[in-house]
N, C-alpha and C positions, 0 to 999 in steps of 0.2 A: 341845150339850155340846162338840163339837170347837172351836167358836169361843171358848167359855169357857176351854178349856185353853190355846189359843193366846194369849188375853188374859192369863191368869195367868202364862204363860211370859214374855210381854213385860214384865210387871211385875217379874219376877225380873231380867231383863236390865237394866231401867232402874235397879235398885239395885246392879248389879254394877260392878266396876272391871276395867280391862284393864291388865295389866302384863307386863313381862319378868321372870320369876321365876328366871332363871339365878342360881345360887349361893344360892337361898332354899329353905326348907322350911316346910311347915305343921306346927306342933307341936300335938298333941292330948295335953295333959298329964294329963287325968283321964278316968276312965270316966264316960260321960254319955249321956243319952237326947235331948239337944238341942244338941249341939255337932257341927258338920259344915262342910264346904266344898262349895259348889255351883258346879262349872264349867259354863259355858254352851257348848253345841254345837248347831248347826243341821243336822238331817238333811233334805236336799232330796229324797231318794228313799229307798226302803226299803234297809235295811242287810242285805246278804247275805254280807258278809265283813268281818272286822275284825282288827286287831291292837291290843292294849293293852300298853303298857310302863309300869312305874313302879318306884320304889324306896321301901322302907320300913325303918324301924328301930323295933323294939319289944322290950321286956324281958318281955312277957307271953307265956305259952304257952297261954292259954285261946283259945276261939273269938273271932275278930275278922273284921270286914268291911273289905276293902281298897277295892273299887270297886263301886258300885251304879248301874246304868242301868235305870230303869223307864220303861215306856210306859203309856198309859191302859189297855191290854188286859193287860199283863203286868208285875207289880211286880218280878219278877226276869227282865227281858228279857235282860240281859247283866251277870251278877254274878260277881265274883271274891271268894270267901269262904274263910276259913281256919279249919277246924275244930280243928286242932292243929298242933304242930310237925312239919314235913315233909309235911303233907297240905294239899292245896288242893281246893276244890270249885268247879266251873264250873257256871253256870246259863245256859241260853238259853231264853227264853220259858217260864220256870217249870219246865223240866226240868233235872235236875242230874246231875252226874258227879263222882265223887271221883278225884283224882290223887294217890296216895301216893308215898313214897320219894324226895322231892326234898330237896336239900341246903340248906335254909334254917337260920338260926341266930337264937336270941334274943340280944339285946344287941349285935347287929351289923347293918350295912347289908345288905339283901337286894335284889337286882335281879330283877324278874319280867317276863316277856313272855308273852302268850297270843295265839295265832293261831287264827282260826276261818274256815272256808270252807264255806258252806252247800251248794255244789254237790256236794262230796264228803262233807260232814259231819265232816271231819277237824279235830281240835283238837290243838294242841301247846303245851305249857307249858315255858318255859325259866326256870330259877331259878339264879342265880349262875353262868351259863355252861353249865349242864348241862340237857339237855332230857329231857322225859318221852317215853314211847312215845306214838305217835299214837292218839288216842281218837275214837270216833264220838259226836257230839252236835250236834243242830241241823241235821241233814241236810234240805235243801230248805226250811229255815225262813227267815223274813225278819223283821226288826225294823222296825216301822212306827209312826208317830205321833210327837208332840212328845216328845222325850226329857227325862226328869228325871235328872240325873247327880248323885250324892252321893259324896263321899269321907268315910270315917270312920263311916258308919252304913249299915245295910241298910234298904231301903224295903220294908216289909210292905204298903204301899199306895202309890199314885202320889204321890210327894213327901213321904211321912210314915210314921207308925206305927213310929217307931224304938224299939228295945229296948236298954236300957243294957248288958245282958250280951253283946250282939253288937257293941258299939262298939269302935272302934280306939283304942288308946292308944300314942302314940309319935310318930314323925316320918314324913312323906310328902313325896316330891319327885320331880321329873322325870317327871311324868305326861304321856303322849302317847297319842293314839288315832287310828288310821287306818281308812279304810273299805276296806281291802284287807289281804291277808296280805303283810307285808314279808319280804324275803329273809333267810335265815340269816346272811348277811354283815352286813346292817344290824343284826340283833339282836346279833351279836357285837360290833359297834362300840358299840352302846348299852350292853351289859353291861360293857364295859371303859372306859366314860366317854369314848369318842372321838367324833369328829364323825360325825353320822348325819343322815338326812333327817327333819325333825320331823314330828309327826303333822299330818294335814290336817283332822281334826275337833277334836282338842284338842292344843295346842302349848304346852308349858311356858314357852317364850320369848315367847309372846304369848297369855296366858291371860285369858279373860273369866270372872270368878268373883265370888261373894259368900261371906261368912263368917257363921256363926251360932254363938252360944254361946262356950265357952272354947277357941278355936283361935287360935294366934298365928303370925305370919310372922316367921321368924328366919333367921339366916345358916346356910347348910349347911356341914357338915364332911365331906361325902362325898368331895370332891375332895382332901382331905388324907390320905385313906387310900391303901393300896396297891391300885391298880386294875389291875395288870398281869396 
């Protein structure tokens, strides 16, 4: 089974493209159960710490999935889910935690960063420059196996079983993933659209990815906004 999963992952990589997506966004214009972007990342060792940063624009207030990383053992190995406005749900190895009271807005760009360290189990969520209280989730956990990463859909099984009601509708850009917890200063630079050290697992300026369904690559308008 492990060899089969690695073979299937290699097929996905073979159909992927690699691009600098600076000044670009992925547009998800309609609710769908078959439209998504699949970034490619290789985990050479178990993931015991991570930082995810991304920006999104959506006019919907319903449940949406922002970032889904599944492994063969855990469909929600590292999932950033949005139940409602101002509320985020973090999942590590299928265990979840709600983080409410954060300043996101519909119809505007939102910048989100999530840090997790398995040694302490501490998770921190930053939204538009404001951070949550530190929460415990995934203490002593590790994420192992060939990762399946999806933008715009939640994986209810490894690489599939998408549900339209959980799909993302809007724009996504500037997705970066690190295998460490980056510093608050780097997060501040990211939030303000300034220079920062790109992700070493996923790097928007050198992204390996494939697209399925009704997803479009368009020019970003984030840099035209007031990011001060």
